C-alpha positions in Angstrom: -6.6 14.3 -38.7 -7.2 11.6 -36.2 -8.6 12.3 -32.8 -6.0 12.2 -29.9 -7.0 9.8 -27.2 -6.7 10.7 -23.5 -4.1 8.5 -21.7 -4.9 7.0 -18.4 -2.7 8.3 -15.5 -0.6 5.5 -14.2 -0.9 3.2 -17.3 0.1 5.8 -19.9 3.2 3.8 -20.7 1.3 0.5 -21.2 -0.9 1.8 -24.1 -3.5 -0.6 -25.1 -1.6 -3.7 -24.0 -2.4 -6.3 -21.3 -6.2 -5.6 -21.3 -8.4 -3.2 -19.4 -8.9 -5.4 -16.2 -5.1 -5.8 -15.7 -4.5 -2.0 -16.2 -7.3 -1.1 -13.7 -5.8 -3.5 -11.1 -2.4 -2.0 -11.7 -3.7 1.5 -11.2 -5.3 0.4 -7.9 -2.1 -1.2 -6.6 0.2 1.6 -7.6 -2.0 4.4 -6.2 -2.4 2.6 -2.9 1.4 2.2 -2.6 2.1 5.8 -3.4 -0.4 7.5 -1.1 0.4 8.4 2.5 -1.0 6.1 5.2 -1.8 6.4 8.9 1.1 5.7 11.3 0.5 2.8 13.7 2.6 4.5 16.4 1.8 8.2 16.3 -1.4 8.2 14.2 -0.3 10.8 11.7 -1.0 10.6 8.0 2.8 10.5 7.2 3.7 6.9 6.4 5.3 6.5 3.0 6.8 3.4 1.3 10.6 3.2 1.3 10.9 -0.1 -0.6 9.0 -3.4 -0.9 7.5 -4.1 2.5 9.4 -1.3 4.3 7.5 1.8 5.5 8.6 5.0 7.2 6.7 7.6 9.2 8.0 11.1 8.4 6.7 12.5 11.6 7.9 10.2 14.3 10.7 8.6 12.1 9.7 5.0 12.9 10.5 2.4 10.2 8.6 -0.8 10.2 7.7 -3.7 7.9 4.3 -4.3 6.3 2.8 -5.4 3.1 4.4 -4.8 -0.3 1.8 -2.2 -1.3 0.1 -1.3 2.0 1.6 -0.9 5.4 -1.0 -3.2 7.1 -2.3 -6.4 5.5 -5.3 -8.5 6.4 -3.1 -11.4 7.2 -0.9 -9.2 9.5 -4.0 -8.0 11.4 -5.1 -11.6 11.9 -1.7 -12.7 13.1 -1.4 -9.7 15.5 -4.9 -10.6 17.0 -3.8 -14.3 17.3 -0.6 -13.3 19.2 -2.5 -11.0 21.4 -5.0 -13.7 22.4 -2.3 -16.2 23.0 -0.3 -13.8 25.3 -3.4 -12.8 27.3 -4.5 -16.5 27.8 -1.0 -17.4 29.3 -1.2 -14.7 32.0 
């Protein structure tokens, strides 16, 4: 009898298709989207993804927008810093 191969967690439905690099990248993105994140308002580890770009904190019940797979993106951090520097220079 043939030896049974162990299936990789998130990519078990893909089988051997699409190549190893694409499957590894897919696992990284999906696990990041499914894990709980830190809330920007209350600081609790209770933020989960509602839909693409919409995040909700289960503790303080705040709903906010962010990235598709992470609540805070690098571009969002840069934009927030830019707005903050513009508003402080006007005062």
